KOLPAMAR-110122 format. One record per residue (C-alpha): residue in three letters; residue number from 1; x, y negated, z. Coordinates in steps of 0.001 Angstrom, whole numbers, plus 524288, in hexadecimal, padded with zeros to 5 digits. Example, Ala and Ser with C-alpha at 12.3 -4.5 7.8 and 13.67 -1.06 7.14 Angstrom:
<pts>
- resn	resi	x	y	z
- ALA	1	8300C	81194	81E78 .
- SER	2	83566	80424	81BE4 .
</pts>
This chain:
<pts>
- resn	resi	x	y	z
- MET	1	79DA3	313A9	5411E .
- THR	2	796AB	31420	54F30 .
- LEU	3	7887F	31814	54E71 .
- LEU	4	77DAA	317FB	5587F .
- VAL	5	77112	31F77	55517 .
- ARG	6	76576	32360	55A9E .
- ASP	7	75B3B	32968	5533C .
- GLU	8	7609C	3260A	545DC .
- GLU	9	75D02	33105	53C12 .
- ASP	10	75729	3298E	532B6 .
- VAL	11	7630D	322BD	52E83 .
- LEU	12	76DBB	328AE	535E7 .
- GLU	13	7740B	33109	52BD7 .
- ASP	14	77453	3258C	521D3 .
- ASN	15	77AA5	31C80	52AF8 .
- LEU	16	783E0	32734	52C54 .
- ARG	17	785E6	32C09	51F50 .
- TYR	18	78609	31CDF	51A5A .
- HIS	19	79141	31824	5229A .
- LEU	20	79BFE	32463	5215D .
- ALA	21	7987B	3206B	512BA .
- GLN	22	79B46	312E5	5158F .
- GLY	23	7A77E	3152F	5191E .
- VAL	24	7A61C	31714	5291F .
- ASP	25	7B09C	32207	52D34 .
- GLN	26	7A9DA	327B8	53A4D .
- VAL	27	79DAD	3258B	540F9 .
- ILE	28	79C61	32871	54E93 .
- ILE	29	78D13	3279E	55366 .
- THR	30	7864D	3279D	56138 .
- ASP	31	779C1	32F10	56047 .
- ASN	32	770B8	327E1	56BC8 .
- CYS	33	765D7	331C3	56EA3 .
- SER	34	75EBB	33464	56126 .
- SER	35	7560E	33C55	56285 .
- ASP	36	75391	33E89	5523E .
- SER	37	75AFC	3446B	5465A .
- THR	38	76785	33B6A	54BB3 .
- PRO	39	76EED	3457C	5525C .
- GLU	40	76D8A	34E40	54842 .
- ILE	41	772D8	34602	53CFA .
- LEU	42	77E7F	34150	543DA .
- GLU	43	78299	34FC2	547F8 .
- ARG	44	780B1	352C9	53948 .
- LEU	45	787D2	346CA	534C1 .
- GLY	46	790DA	347C3	54022 .
- ARG	47	79842	354EB	53921 .
- SER	48	7A028	34AD8	530ED .
- GLY	49	7A7D9	348C6	53AB7 .
- ARG	50	7A39F	338F4	536C3 .
- VAL	51	79A27	33804	54166 .
- ARG	52	79CE9	338AD	54E39 .
- VAL	53	7901C	33952	55838 .
- LEU	54	78F9E	33592	56598 .
- ARG	55	78366	33869	56EA3 .
- GLU	56	77F1C	32DEB	576B8 .
- PRO	57	77400	33353	57F1B .
- ARG	58	772A2	32869	58977 .
- ASP	59	76478	31F82	582CB .
- ASP	60	76820	3114F	58839 .
- TYR	61	76DAF	30B20	57B0E .
- SER	62	77AF5	3076C	5803D .
- GLN	63	77D3F	30492	5717E .
- ALA	64	788C7	2FC10	5759B .
- VAL	65	79037	307B3	57D4A .
- TRP	66	78DDF	312DD	571C5 .
- VAL	67	79200	309F1	56727 .
- THR	68	79DD1	3048C	56DB9 .
- ARG	69	7A1B3	312BB	5716F .
- MET	70	7A133	316D5	56320 .
- ALA	71	7A7D7	30BBB	55C9B .
- ARG	72	7B380	30E03	56862 .
- MET	73	7B310	31C14	563B8 .
- ALA	74	7B498	318E8	55526 .
- TYR	75	7C199	3100D	55808 .
- ALA	76	7C7DA	31B50	561B6 .
- GLU	77	7C393	32825	55AA2 .
- TYR	78	7C24C	32463	54E2D .
- ALA	79	7CC44	3181F	54C36 .
- ALA	80	7BFF4	3108B	54685 .
- ASP	81	7C576	304F4	53E4E .
- TRP	82	7B61F	2FFEE	53F74 .
- VAL	83	7AB7D	302C6	54670 .
- ILE	84	79E07	30011	5411E .
- ASN	85	793C3	300D5	54C6A .
- ASN	86	78773	3053C	54480 .
- ASP	87	778B8	308C5	54623 .
- ALA	88	772A7	31348	53F65 .
- ASP	89	76970	308D3	53A75 .
- GLU	90	774F3	30297	53381 .
- PHE	91	77B9C	303D7	52733 .
- TRP	92	78894	2FA42	525D1 .
- TRP	93	78A26	2F638	517D5 .
- PRO	94	795EB	2F0A6	51285 .
- LYS	95	79688	2E828	50882 .
- GLU	96	7A14E	2ECB1	500C5 .
- GLY	97	7A6BB	2F965	50370 .
- ASN	98	7A370	3023C	50DBC .
- LEU	99	7A4C6	3001C	51C9D .
- LYS	100	7B361	3072B	51D79 .
- THR	101	7BAAC	2FD22	5140D .
- THR	102	7AEBA	2F1DD	518ED .
- LEU	103	7B502	2F1BF	52646 .
- GLU	104	7C189	2F563	520D6 .
- GLN	105	7C498	2E790	51AEA .
- ILE	106	7C007	2DFF7	5261E .
- PRO	107	7CD08	2D75F	5282F .
- PRO	108	7D435	2DCF3	534F9 .
- ASP	109	7D15E	2D0AF	53F11 .
- TYR	110	7C350	2D346	53E6C .
- GLY	111	7BCEC	2DF0D	545B0 .
- VAL	112	7AE60	2DDC3	54632 .
- VAL	113	7A4F9	2DB46	53B50 .
- ARG	114	79791	2D7D0	53D8E .
- VAL	115	78DC5	2DE37	534D6 .
- PRO	116	78123	2D843	53147 .
- ARG	117	773D2	2DFC6	5308C .
- SER	118	76980	2E160	52730 .
- ASN	119	75B61	2E823	528A6 .
- PHE	120	75511	2F0F5	51FA9 .
- PRO	121	74629	2EFE6	5257F .
- PRO	122	73E9A	2FB3D	52604 .
- ARG	123	7357E	3002D	51A24 .
- PRO	124	72981	30841	51AD6 .
- GLY	125	72B4C	31608	51C76 .
- ASP	126	7329B	3201A	52514 .
- ASP	127	7387F	32AE8	51BA3 .
- GLY	128	7451F	32D73	52414 .
- ARG	129	74E9D	325DB	519B7 .
- PRO	130	74C32	319DF	51CA2 .
- LEU	131	7588D	3135A	5170F .
- ALA	132	751F7	31703	50877 .
- ARG	133	745ED	3102F	50C06 .
- MET	134	74A89	30468	5141A .
- GLN	135	751E6	2FD45	50730 .
- TYR	136	750B2	2ED45	50B1F .
- ARG	137	75925	2E5CC	512B5 .
- GLU	138	756F7	2D896	51B0D .
- VAL	139	75E7B	2CD90	5150C .
- ARG	140	75DFA	2C826	52454 .
- SER	141	75B4C	2D146	53070 .
- LEU	142	754B9	2CDE3	53BF9 .
- ASN	143	7568B	2D602	548B0 .
- PRO	144	7496F	2D88B	54F8A .
- LEU	145	74B4D	2CCB2	5579B .
- GLY	146	74B12	2C51D	54A82 .
- ASP	147	75A8E	2C196	54DE2 .
- PRO	148	764D6	2C311	5415D .
- LEU	149	766F4	2D17A	54270 .
- PRO	150	77663	2D2E1	548AB .
- PRO	151	780EF	2D8C0	5420F .
- LYS	152	786D2	2E2F3	544A1 .
- ALA	153	79795	2E689	54822 .
- CYS	154	7A149	2EE57	543BE .
- HIS	155	7AF2E	2EC0C	5487F .
- ARG	156	7BC93	2F427	54833 .
- GLY	157	7BEFB	2FD58	5510C .
- HIS	158	7C290	2FD7E	5613F .
- PRO	159	7C5B8	3020E	56C55 .
- ASP	160	7BDD9	2F8FE	573E9 .
- ILE	161	7B15A	2F531	56AC5 .
- GLU	162	7A633	2F105	571C3 .
- VAL	163	79AC6	2F06F	567C8 .
- ALA	164	78DA1	2EA90	56BB6 .
- GLN	165	77FDC	2EF72	56F45 .
- GLY	166	77994	2EFBE	5603F .
- ASN	167	7880A	2EED4	55AC0 .
- HIS	168	78821	2E1AE	557B0 .
- ALA	169	79254	2DCFF	56009 .
- LEU	170	7A035	2E1F8	563FB .
- GLU	171	7A945	2DFEE	56F3A .
- GLY	172	7B66F	2E29C	5745F .
- CYS	173	7BF0E	2E254	5678D .
- GLY	174	7C22C	2D75F	56318 .
- PHE	175	7BFBE	2D7BE	557F4 .
- ALA	176	7BCC7	2CA82	54E1A .
- CYS	177	7B062	2CCE0	54690 .
- LEU	178	7B1C5	2CA0E	5372D .
- PRO	179	7ABDE	2BDD1	533D5 .
- ALA	180	7A19C	2B9C9	52BE5 .
- SER	181	7A2B5	2C600	5217D .
- GLU	182	7983C	2D052	51FDE .
- PRO	183	79EB8	2DB37	51A06 .
- ILE	184	79561	2E51F	51FCB .
- ILE	185	78583	2E536	5204F .
- ILE	186	77DB0	2EF27	52943 .
- PHE	187	7718C	2F36B	52405 .
- HIS	188	7681B	2F600	52F00 .
- PHE	189	75C14	2FEB2	52F76 .
- PRO	190	754F1	2FE1A	53CAD .
- MET	191	748ED	3000D	53985 .
- ARG	192	74803	30A94	5317B .
- SER	193	73860	31330	53646 .
- TYR	194	73033	30EC7	541A7 .
- ALA	195	73306	31B14	54723 .
- GLN	196	740CF	3199A	54639 .
- PHE	197	73F46	30A0D	54BCC .
- GLU	198	737A4	30DD0	555F0 .
- ASN	199	73ECA	318CE	55B45 .
- LYS	200	74BF0	30FCF	55A57 .
- ILE	201	74581	30309	562A3 .
- VAL	202	74015	30D28	56D9C .
- LYS	203	74A34	3163A	5707E .
- GLY	204	754E8	30BE7	56FC6 .
- GLY	205	74BCE	3030D	576E3 .
- ARG	206	74AB0	30B0E	5825B .
- ALA	207	75969	30F6C	582D8 .
- LEU	208	75BA6	30064	582DA .
- GLU	209	7529E	2FEA7	58EF2 .
- ARG	210	7593B	30B21	596D9 .
- ASN	211	767B3	30392	59373 .
- ARG	212	76963	2F9A5	5A10D .
- GLN	213	775CC	2F59C	59C89 .
- LEU	214	77253	2EF0E	58FAE .
- PRO	215	76B31	2E01B	59296 .
- TYR	216	75E21	2DE24	58AA2 .
- GLY	217	7640B	2D5E7	58170 .
- THR	218	76AE4	2E17C	57C2E .
- SER	219	76381	2E7C0	56F71 .
- ILE	220	75989	2DD07	5719A .
- THR	221	753DC	2E129	564FF .
- TRP	222	752A6	2EEB8	5673A .
- ARG	223	74BD9	2EC64	5751A .
- GLU	224	74267	2E211	56EFD .
- LEU	225	73EAF	2ED62	564E3 .
- TYR	226	73CFC	2F629	57016 .
- LYS	227	733DA	2E9AA	57510 .
- LEU	228	72BC2	2EB23	56A2D .
- PHE	229	72A95	2F915	56A4C .
- LEU	230	72615	2FA84	5794F .
- ALA	231	71BE2	2F0B5	57526 .
- GLY	232	71761	2F985	56845 .
- GLU	233	71ABE	2EE9A	55F57 .
- LEU	234	726D2	2F4C5	55847 .
- PRO	235	71F44	2FB23	54EA5 .
- ALA	236	71A7F	2ED25	54927 .
- TYR	237	72841	2E8FF	549A9 .
- TYR	238	72CB8	2F2A9	5417E .
- GLN	239	72267	2F014	53858 .
- LYS	240	7242C	2E404	53740 .
- HIS	241	7319D	2E72E	5331A .
- LEU	242	72CDE	2F184	52AB8 .
- LEU	243	730CD	2ECC0	51BC6 .
- ASP	244	7227A	2F280	5140A .
- ASP	245	72295	2ECA6	506C2 .
- SER	246	71C28	2E00D	50865 .
- ARG	247	72831	2DD0C	51212 .
- LEU	248	73106	2E35C	5078A .
- GLU	249	72CDA	2DAA2	4FD59 .
- ARG	250	72BF3	2CDBE	504C6 .
- GLY	251	739C1	2CF5C	50A99 .
- LEU	252	740FA	2D25A	4FCEB .
- ALA	253	73A26	2C5EE	4F723 .
- SER	254	73DE9	2BE76	5034B .
- GLY	255	74CAA	2C297	5004D .
- GLU	256	74B07	2C89F	51069 .
- LEU	257	74DB4	2D4CA	50AC9 .
- VAL	258	7563D	2DB2F	501F6 .
- ARG	259	75600	2E9F7	4FAAA .
- ASP	260	76308	2EEFC	500A2 .
- LEU	261	76620	2FBCA	4F9A4 .
- ARG	262	774BA	2FD2B	4FD37 .
- LEU	263	7724A	3061A	508D7 .
- LEU	264	769D3	30F25	501C2 .
- HIS	265	771F0	31128	4F5F1 .
- PHE	266	77E79	314A2	4FFC9 .
- LEU	267	777BE	31D42	5051B .
- ALA	268	771CF	324ED	4F8FE .
- ASP	269	77F8C	323DC	4F160 .
- ARG	270	78834	325CD	4FB8F .
- VAL	271	78211	32B85	5056B .
- ASP	272	7755B	333FA	50341 .
- GLY	273	77A97	33828	4F5DA .
- PRO	274	786DC	33EC6	4FB5F .
- ILE	275	77E23	34715	5047C .
- ARG	276	7747D	34A35	4FAEF .
- ARG	277	77F5B	34D1C	4F2DF .
- GLN	278	787FF	35663	4FF5E .
- ALA	279	77839	35D1B	502EF .
- ALA	280	77724	35F79	4F335 .
- GLU	281	784BF	366EF	4F3A6 .
- GLU	282	78113	36D5C	4FFA0 .
- GLN	283	7769E	37412	4FAA1 .
- GLY	284	77BF5	376EA	4EDAF .
- LEU	285	7884D	37E85	4F4C1 .
- ARG	286	77FA3	38684	4FE0D .
- LEU	287	77604	38988	4F169 .
- ALA	288	7828B	38C38	4E9FB .
- LEU	289	78992	39553	4F448 .
- GLY	290	77C79	39C68	4F4E8 .
- VAL	291	77EE6	3A287	4E71F .
- GLU	292	78768	3ADB6	4E50E .
- GLY	293	794E2	3A987	4E134 .
- TRP	294	7A2D2	3A5C5	4E29A .
- MET	295	7A32F	39927	4E35F .
- LYS	296	7A82E	39580	4F27B .
- GLU	297	7A14D	38B0A	4F882 .
- GLU	298	7ADAA	380A5	4F6CA .
- GLU	299	7AD51	3824D	4E96E .
- LEU	300	79C91	3809B	4E72D .
- ARG	301	79F38	37317	4EE66 .
- ALA	302	7A9C5	36FDF	4E65C .
- LEU	303	7A089	37325	4DA1A .
- ILE	304	793EE	36B17	4E100 .
- ARG	305	79E66	35F80	4E1FC .
- LEU	306	7A231	3619F	4D47A .
- ALA	307	7947B	360AC	4CEA4 .
- ALA	308	78FFE	355A1	4D6D4 .
- GLU	309	79BD8	34EC0	4D28B .
- VAL	310	7982F	34F55	4C393 .
- PRO	311	7931A	343CD	4BD85 .
- ALA	312	782AC	34187	4BB93 .
- GLY	313	780DB	34519	4AD75 .
- ALA	314	78B8C	34ED2	4AB95 .
- SER	315	78AB3	35D77	4ABF4 .
- ILE	316	78FB0	3676B	4B206 .
- VAL	317	790D3	37446	4AD83 .
- GLU	318	7962D	38296	4B2C8 .
- ILE	319	79BA7	38D83	4ABA3 .
- GLY	320	79674	39936	4B4B7 .
- SER	321	78B1B	39938	4BC2D .
- TYR	322	78A69	3A7EF	4C11E .
- ARG	323	77DC6	3A654	4CC42 .
- GLY	324	77F96	3978A	4CE34 .
- ARG	325	788FB	3956F	4D8E8 .
- SER	326	78F95	38A1B	4D1BF .
- THR	327	785AB	3861F	4CB6B .
- ILE	328	77DFB	38289	4D797 .
- ALA	329	78A78	37C96	4DAEE .
- LEU	330	78AF1	3762B	4D013 .
- ALA	331	77C6C	37143	4CFB1 .
- ALA	332	77CB7	36BF3	4DE46 .
- GLY	333	78813	363AB	4DB1B .
- ALA	334	78181	35EB3	4CF57 .
- SER	335	775DD	35B7F	4D5B7 .
- SER	336	77C29	353D9	4E121 .
- GLY	337	78426	34BF4	4D648 .
- GLY	338	77FB1	347B1	4C912 .
- GLN	339	773C5	35184	4C623 .
- ASN	340	77C48	3590E	4BAC9 .
- ARG	341	77620	36362	4B4BE .
- VAL	342	77EE0	370EA	4B642 .
- TYR	343	77EEC	37894	4AAD1 .
- SER	344	78434	38692	4AEEA .
- PHE	345	787A2	390C6	4A42A .
- ASP	346	78904	3A009	4A7F1 .
- PRO	347	7848B	3A9D8	49F76 .
- HIS	348	78431	3B224	4A862 .
- LEU	349	78797	3BEF9	49F5E .
- ASP	350	78E5D	3CB9C	4A2F0 .
- PHE	351	79B8B	3C829	4A8D6 .
- ASP	352	7A70E	3CC8A	4B1A8 .
- GLY	353	7AB2D	3C120	4BA5D .
- VAL	354	7BADF	3BFD4	4BA6E .
- ARG	355	7B9FF	3C2E8	4C87C .
- GLY	356	7B09D	3CD37	4C855 .
- GLY	357	7A351	3CF72	4C8D5 .
- ALA	358	79845	3CFC5	4BEF9 .
- PHE	359	78FA2	3C597	4BA14 .
- GLY	360	784EF	3C4F2	4B164 .
- PRO	361	775AE	3C110	4ACE5 .
- GLY	362	77242	3C3D2	4BDAB .
- ASP	363	779AE	3B828	4C190 .
- GLN	364	77140	3AED6	4B6F8 .
- ALA	365	764DD	3B201	4BD8D .
- ALA	366	76CAA	3B015	4CA4C .
- LEU	367	770DF	3A3D4	4C6A2 .
- TYR	368	7630D	39FE2	4C1B1 .
- ARG	369	75D2E	3A281	4CF05 .
- ASN	370	76871	39B59	4D798 .
- LEU	371	76702	38F1A	4D013 .
- ALA	372	75755	38EDC	4D118 .
- ASP	373	759EE	3924D	4DF3E .
- ALA	374	7651D	3876C	4E295 .
- GLY	375	75A78	37DD0	4DB4E .
- VAL	376	76364	3797C	4D095 .
- GLY	377	75F17	38088	4C51D .
- GLU	378	759B5	3730E	4BF41 .
- GLN	379	76752	36E3A	4C0E0 .
- VAL	380	77007	3782B	4BA5F .
- PHE	381	76DE0	37E97	4AB92 .
- SER	382	7720F	38B24	4AC9F .
- VAL	383	7761D	38FA9	49EAB .
- SER	384	777A2	39D87	49C02 .
- LEU	385	78218	39ED0	491E4 .
- ASP	386	791A7	39EF3	49077 .
- SER	387	79441	3902E	493E6 .
- ARG	388	79D06	38F74	4877F .
- ILE	389	7917E	39353	47F7C .
- VAL	390	78A44	38415	4830C .
- ALA	391	796DF	37B63	483FD .
- PRO	392	79A08	378BE	475DD .
- SER	393	78B8A	3744C	4759D .
- TRP	394	78A9F	36BCE	4833F .
- PRO	395	7848F	35CFB	47FC1 .
- ALA	396	78E25	35576	48601 .
- ARG	397	79B2B	352CF	48CBB .
- ASP	398	793C9	351EF	49A60 .
- VAL	399	79A54	35D24	4A1D8 .
- GLY	400	79F5C	3589C	4AFDD .
- LEU	401	7A1E3	3643D	4B6E3 .
- LEU	402	7A528	37119	4B074 .
- LEU	403	7A70B	37DFC	4B909 .
- VAL	404	7AD19	38737	4B250 .
- ASP	405	7A99A	39508	4B882 .
- GLY	406	7A7B3	39EDA	4AF1F .
- ASP	407	7AE4B	3A9CE	4AA25 .
- HIS	408	7BBB9	3A725	4B16A .
- ARG	409	7C428	3AF85	4A5DB .
- LYS	410	7CD95	3A2B8	4A001 .
- GLU	411	7C770	3A46D	4916B .
- SER	412	7BB58	3A32F	4970C .
- VAL	413	7BDF3	3982E	4A1DB .
- ARG	414	7C65F	38FB4	49526 .
- ALA	415	7BB83	39155	48E15 .
- ASP	416	7B157	38C02	49819 .
- VAL	417	7B9B4	3818B	49A23 .
- LEU	418	7BC01	37E07	48B6B .
- ALA	419	7AEC6	37F94	4894F .
- TRP	420	7A98C	37566	49162 .
- LEU	421	7B4EA	36B32	490ED .
- PRO	422	7AE90	36375	48659 .
- HIS	423	7A3E9	360B7	48DB0 .
- LEU	424	7AAEA	35AFD	49AAA .
- ARG	425	7A7FF	34DC8	49DAC .
- GLU	426	7B73B	34570	4A02E .
- ASP	427	7B286	34678	4B09F .
- ALA	428	7AE79	3539C	4AF26 .
- VAL	429	7B31B	35E02	4B930 .
- MET	430	7B675	36D0A	4B5E9 .
- ALA	431	7B6B4	377CF	4C020 .
- PHE	432	7BA4D	384DD	4BFC9 .
- ASP	433	7B615	391DC	4CA43 .
- ASP	434	7BF80	39B0C	4CD7D .
- VAL	435	7CB73	39380	4C9A0 .
- ASP	436	7D3E5	39E2E	4D0F8 .
- LEU	437	7D1F5	3A69C	4C4B5 .
- ASP	438	7DE93	3A606	4BACF .
- ASP	439	7D47C	3A5B1	4AFA6 .
- VAL	440	7CEB5	39ADA	4B5E1 .
- ALA	441	7DB91	39321	4BB3E .
- GLU	442	7E14D	398F0	4AE60 .
- VAL	443	7D76C	38EDE	4A542 .
- ILE	444	7D8EE	38441	4AF30 .
- THR	445	7E7B3	382F5	4AFAF .
- GLU	446	7E736	381AD	4A0BA .
- LEU	447	7DC89	376B0	4A046 .
- GLN	448	7E47B	370EC	4ABB2 .
- ARG	449	7F110	37221	4A2A7 .
- ASP	450	7EB30	36C18	4985C .
- GLY	451	7E567	360F0	49F76 .
- ALA	452	7D7F9	364A9	49E45 .
- LEU	453	7D482	364EC	4AC72 .
- VAL	454	7D95E	35F35	4B870 .
- GLN	455	7D667	3667A	4C601 .
- ILE	456	7CEAB	35E15	4D0D1 .
- GLY	457	7C934	3679B	4DA1D .
- ARG	458	7C961	374E4	4DD68 .
- VAL	459	7C343	37B75	4E9B2 .
- GLY	460	7C4FA	38938	4EB72 .
- GLN	461	7C294	39039	4DC78 .
- LEU	462	7BB13	384F1	4D5C9 .
- ALA	463	7C539	37AE2	4CF90 .
- TRP	464	7C17D	36CE4	4C786 .
- PHE	465	7C69E	3655F	4BDEA .
- ARG	466	7C764	3594E	4B773 .
- ALA	467	7C756	35C0C	4A867 .
- GLY	468	7D42F	35654	4A142 .
- PRO	469	7D659	34E4F	49630 .
- THR	470	7D938	35994	48C73 .
- PRO	471	7CF58	363CD	48F37 .
- GLY	472	7D2CB	372C9	48AC7 .
- ALA	473	7D994	36D8F	47F6A .
- THR	474	7E016	37B2A	47C83 .
- TYR	475	7D6C7	383FE	48163 .
- PRO	476	7D117	38D3D	47576 .
- THR	477	7C14E	38FF0	47783 .
- GLY	478	7BFF0	39D4E	4751D .
- SER	479	7B59F	3A4F9	47E74 .
- ALA	480	7BC35	3B094	48185 .
- GLY	481	7B856	3B3D9	4905E .
- GLY	482	7AAC1	3B6DA	4901A .
- SER	483	79F47	3ADF6	4954C .
- SER	484	7A468	3A098	49C19 .
- SER	485	79ADF	3A16A	4A705 .
- ALA	486	796A8	3AE19	4A9A7 .
- GLY	487	7A3DA	3B167	4B14F .
- ALA	488	7A27F	3A3BF	4B88D .
- GLY	489	794B2	3A5E0	4BCE8 .
- SER	490	79AB1	3B0FE	4C3E8 .
- VAL	491	7A64A	3A81B	4C951 .
- GLY	492	7A309	39A2D	4C7E5 .
- SER	493	7971F	39AAD	4D154 .
- MET	494	79E74	39EFD	4DC8A .
</pts>
């Protein structure tokens, strides 16, 4: 996909993330003299490797030249099968599948697809997220001259393609245009606030005046709107198209407008949601790493993701919390996923860890402090008891994730597992920390041998498993080995 941008901070990130989520492999962007935060947004998103940024300092709006350059680059350097020449205010919506699968299904005899556009009029307000505010689409859209809004065109990659000014027409490729069918529609947001609209018309109008190569009829709608600005009539034009409540009501009643939430829902589910989850995970990781413990960064990341995947309504149980490093990671994952409760068991009795070190009641005070500082105190239920005391009275088979990180002596690990196996959901995951310790490894091996566990992942000394069909049937339930969680607290939050 190619994109020519100038001062598009209010929609640029949504546009890029949306099209990447819709199957676009690579984006080539030309930034033409942006003076808002557009360059910073592009620099940040460019780190992904899927967004390449070019800078164009000429201020004469030679759109055809610049877009043609990008379209040819897409073919020559990225072997693009299809190229979408896009604008920041346009969101290409496939009627089925995603953009990649839609274009892959175009018969080979055709190399150009003309895509109709439909305007979303501006709504009152300017809260910085126009797409959330502009939910109503015109059934039939006109350009500022009163003519039908012209379509855009995407095309197969070609070394000699020439994209016309406005991205409406193509030359130099000899491709046939797909007839009749309209597998894609463009959701168009040209006016999002008066400040944005005036900035666009003024800068674009002045740039076109400086371009002596383009005939006056090129970009005529832009030139006419710039004339309105010079005459002081642009605010009135904007107000005429502003969709206030009375106009909205009339438009819905007449059928000229429809409420269309497809883009908004896609952004919430496929774009904003993952971004929020990633941010929550990064914050949780940072908070967890600030707590004393031995669990490494890669292990904490895995724990956060395991917790995020627990189905809503299921419980997360941690055996061994120490000072809360792993507890905070579990809470971070749960908060970015199904908002699950985390039940953390650790009696914090005086205990000598299997790797050395003394642990006891002082660690409990540190745990409560750390949970409060991390802001997860309401999500985590910290229980100062051996988990095996609580397990027999656990009210439901609702545990979606069990972290076994208590006393690492063999009989204690075995007893912890057997106490909680009856409470695991069918889709539950059981994780063990310090799987390099012989006692922990032996219990896991026994469980795997009898089909009670099937390993599905490992990072460092953290391994996780899916429960098998006959969990723990051959194991005694003796309580030898002392507290199930005091030792893990010393190791489990590591």
